[in-house]
N, C-alpha and C positions, 0 to 999 in steps of 0.2 A: 558401483552402487549395490545396495542390498535390497532384498525384496521387502516391499512395504506391506503387502496383504497376504493372507494365507495362501491364496491361489496363485500369487505371483502376477496378478493382472496389472499391477502398477509398480514398475521397477524403480521406485524412489524410496529412500529411507525416511519414512513418515514419522511424525511425533507419536510416541507410544502412549498407551492408556495410563501407565504408571506416572509418566511426567504430567499428564493432564490432571490426574487425581491429586498430585502434589500441589498443583496450582490451585485446585479447588480448596484444599486445606489452608493454604496461605491466604486466600481470599476470605475464607470463613474467619480466620483469626483477626484480620484487619477489620472486617465488618463488625465483629463483636466488640473490638476495641473502640469503634466509632459509634456504638450504641444501636446497631441495626440487629433485627432478628433474622433477617434474610436479605439476599440480593436478588433482584429480578433483572435479568440480563437480556437485552434485545439484540438481535442480529438480523441482517438483511442479506440478500443474494450473494452467492459465493464470490462473484466478480465485483461486488460493490462494497458493502460494509459488514462483513461477517466477523470482524476481528475479535471483539470482546467475547462474543458467543463461542467462536471457534476455539479461542484460547482456553475457555473453561469447559468445553464439551468435546471438541473435535468434530463438531457438526458444521457443515457449510450448506446453508439452504440452497438446494439445487436448481431452483426455478426463479425466473425474474419476478420482481414484485409486480402486482397487477392491480387493476381497479377493484375497489370494494363493490360487492353486490350483496343481495339478500342471502345468497347461499355460499358466498366465498368472501371471507374477510380476513386478509392477512397472508394471501399466497405470496411466497418469496420471503417470508419472515419466519422467525422462531423465537421462542422464550426459553430461558433457563431459569428455574427457581432454585436457588442455592441457599437452603436454610443454614443458620449458624449451627443448629443441631439437627441431625437427621439427614437422610439421603436426598440428593438433588433430583429434580424432574425436568425433562426436556419436552417442550411442546413444539411439534413441527406442523407444517402444513400438510395437506394430504399427499404430497410427494414423498413424505417420510424421510428416512435417514439410512446411512450406511451402518448396519449393526456391527460390522466387523471393525469399524473405526471409532465409533462414538464411545466415549468413556462415561456413560450414564446408563444405569440399569433400567430406570423407569422412564420410558419414552412413550409419549402419547401423540397421536395425530389428530388434528381437528380442522374442520373447515372454517370455523370462526375462532381465531386464535385469541381474540380479546375475551370472549365468553369463557373459553377454556382457561385463560389465565385467571379470570375472576373466580371461577369455580375452584381452581387449585389453591389460590390464596385463602379462600374460605376453608378448604379441606385442611390446610395447615394451621388453621387458627389465626390467620394473619389479617383478617378483615378489618381489625383495628390496630394492626401492628405497625412497627417502625421498619420500613423496608427501603433499602437503597436501590435506586434505579440506575443501572449501567446501560447507557445508550439513550440518554435523555434526548439527544439531538436527532434520533432516528425513530423514536416511538411515534407511530401514527397518531395524529390528533384525534381520530375517531376512537381509538382505544383509550387515550387519556380522558376523553369525555366520559367513556363508559366506566372507567375506574372511579371517577369522581361521582358519578351518578349512583353506581351500584355499591360502592364501598366508601361511603362518606367518612367513615372513621379511620380509613387507611392513611397513614403518613408515608407517602411515597416521595422520597427525597433524592435529588440527583447525587449520584455517588460514583460517577465514571472514573474519577481520579484513582480509585482503589485499583482497578484493573489497569488503567493507563500506566500507573507507576510500575506495576509488575511487568508489563509488556515492554517497557523501554530497554531493559537489559536482556539481551538474547542468550538463551541457554546454548551449550555446545551443539545440541541437536538442531536448534533453530539456526545457528550460524552455518552449520553444514548445508542446510537447505537454501540459505541465502547465497552461499557460494555456488551451489548448483544453478540457482536462478541467474546469477551473474554470467555463468558460462552459456546458459540458454539464450540470454539476451545477446551475447557475443555471436552466437550462430546466426541469429536473425539479422543483426547489424552488418555482419560480414557479407551475408547473402544480398542484403539491400545495397551495399556499396558496390558489389560486383555487378548488380543489375543497373545501377546508376550509369555505368560506363557503356552500356549497350546503346547502339544507334537507334534513335527514335523512341526510347523508352518513356513511359508516362509515370506520373506519381503513382497511379493505381497499380501499375505493374511492379513497381519497386515495393510498394506496400504488401502485395501478394507474395513476392519472393521472400521478404523478411518475415511475414507472419507464418508462412509455411515452414521456413527453416526453424523458427522457434518451436513450433509444434513438433516437428520431427526430432528436435533436440530434447524434447521431454516436457514442454510446457503444459500445464493443466489447461490453459487458455491464454489467448492473447487478447487483452481488453482493448488495446490501442496500439497501432503501429503508425505513428505520425510521419508523413512524408510531405514536407512543405518546400517548394522549390522557388528560386528566383526571388522576387519581392515578397512572396509569401513566407519566406524563411524568417521574416521579421514578426510573424504572427505566432506568438508563444503557443497557443492552442487554437487552431482554426477548425471549424466544422465545415465539411467533413474531414476526416483524417487524411484522405488522399483524393485527388481529383484526376480527371483524364488529361490534365495539362502535360504536354510533352516537355521534357527537360532539354535545356539548350546548353551548348558547350560554354564552359566558364561560369555557369550558375552555381550559387551556393545552395545546398540542399540540407534542410534540417531533418534529422531522423530522431524518433523517440520510440523506444520499445518498452511496452508496459504489459506485464502479465504475471504469471505465478508458476512455481514448481512446488508440488506438495503443499500447496496453500501459501507459500511464502513468496513475496513479490520480487519482481525486477522492475526497475525504472531507470533506463539508461539513455541519455541524450548523446548524440554525436552529430557534428556538423561536417558535411562532406562537400566536395566540389566535383562537378562533372568536368573531367578534363583538367585544365590548368586555371587557377584563379588569377584574377587581376592583382596587381600590386597592392591596391587598396584593400581588397578582400583578404589577401594573404596577411597584411598587417593586422587586420581585425582578428583573424583566426589565431594568429600567433599570440596576440594580446590575451584572448580568452583562454587559450591553452595555458599560458603563464598564470593567469588569475586562478584557474582551477587547481593547478599544481600548488600554488602557495596556500590556497584555502585548505586543500587536503593536508598539507604539512602542518597546518594549524590545528588540525583535529586531534588533539591530545587530551588524555585524561586530565581533568582539572581546569582546562580551558573553558571559556564560555562560548556559547553559540555566536554571540556578538563579535568575539575575537576572530572567528572563522570569516565572518562577513568582512571585518576590517582588513584581513589579509588579502581577500580578493579585491577590495576597493583600493588598496595601496597600489595595485597594478592598473585598475581601470579608471579610478577616480580622477586622476590628473591627465588622462588621455583625451583625445578629442571626442571620444565616445562616452565620457563620464556622465553626461546627462541622459544617456539611453540605457541605463542599467535596468535589468529585469527586476520585478517587484519582489520575487522570492529567490533566495540563493540556496535553498535546500530544505531537507526535512528528514525525519526518521522514516524507516521503511520496515515492514515485517509482514504480518498477516493482512495488512492493507497497504496500498501504494503510498499513501501519505499518512504518517503518524507523527506524534510528538518525538523530538522537539522540532520547531520551525527555526531555520537559520535566518534570523531577522536582525537588522541593525540594532545594536544596543541591548540585545537579549542577554539577561544575566544567567540563563540556563547553563548549568555546569555539566560538561560532558564526562561520562563515566565509562570505565572498561566494559566491553560487551554491547555497547550501543551500536546500532548500524544506521548510517546516515547516507543520504544522497546529497552530494555536494555539486551545485550547478549554477555558478555565476554565469550570467549571460548578458548580451548586449542586443538590443532590438531597435533598429532605426526604421520607424514606420514607413511602409511602402517602398523600402529599399533593400535592406538586408538584416539578417539576424544571425547570431552564433551562440551556441551553448555546447559546452563539453562537460558531461556529467560523470562523476565517479562515485561508486558505492564503496564505502569504507566501513570497517569494523574498528572501533576504538580499542586500542591496545592498553595493557597494563602500564607499559612504559614506552616512550618514544612515539614515532610516527605510526599512523594507523595501517591496517592491512587493507590494501585495495583489492576488491573482489570482482572488479569488472575488467577482464583481460583485453577488451577491444582496444586497438591502438587509438590514441587521441588525435593523431594527425592523419586525417583522411582527405588530404589535399596535396 
């Protein structure tokens, strides 16, 4: 790995300021073509929804989003104003920013981010302008009301597709970080599988082992390390992520490692067994492994997302578990855990080289057993994709 910061505090090859500024210029051009005078980009806490903001600024809001009060409105959020002409401005909460990483010169901190954004729009002569909003789904309603009240002439229109389209194709530097993230998840899953085999181990202890291994391997954070054992393996996402339930011999254990390295995510499911599986469980696990392999092989440039689902269903659909297929078979990944495209039945979305996908067909029999084997892949120019999750698929 190369040193990502001047002092070497973070031994990860981070995205450079020049690449971020290039993204800003591309976004400006598209915004101008669509009739906008500027883009207003919203981001939320680093482990939650920082993607669009981080992509265009290299700022990851460092604090959780919090309740609004008279003196604190917007903690855990940030705004980037990107004019079509002129320099961008980043508005952060009082926790501020990493000056050595952020690719914006004009950075301002404010306790009331909504009021600061209104003042900034006025400063740029945009009180009655045409502004594209990137992050319409995470803009706090309180800020939306303030914009309407204080800037009645402002045309603030959803424009998230501008940045979403840019984010779908990963640059070489982004792909390198995603590969590192895949190896980090492998460290956590390997440690978790080893812990599963210990006598008397609990879900919580397996979760702790996996989380610690991810962090030691270089994770920025581990947002979620799911350990669901026995009948709970059928719960795709149960709260809490792990309980004090002891694992029993022969039980299926669902594992899901989610976090990031250098801002870029990993999301890797594996299904393991403590000891030896029953013949029925082995049959299910073998089926899901084949379904994942066929779905991965279908991830080719020019194919549709729907065709990837079809490949998995060709294995699962006619089996005795055909009526217990999980609702989602995959998604994009990058600066956020779940990005476009979604792998959904019949989706016409066309895969392109440089996209990174999580492919995860699964079977969930409520109250009995579940199985998912997830691979992260990068779509190649030609042929089958590059698999960037090195963890073995057969943990039974």
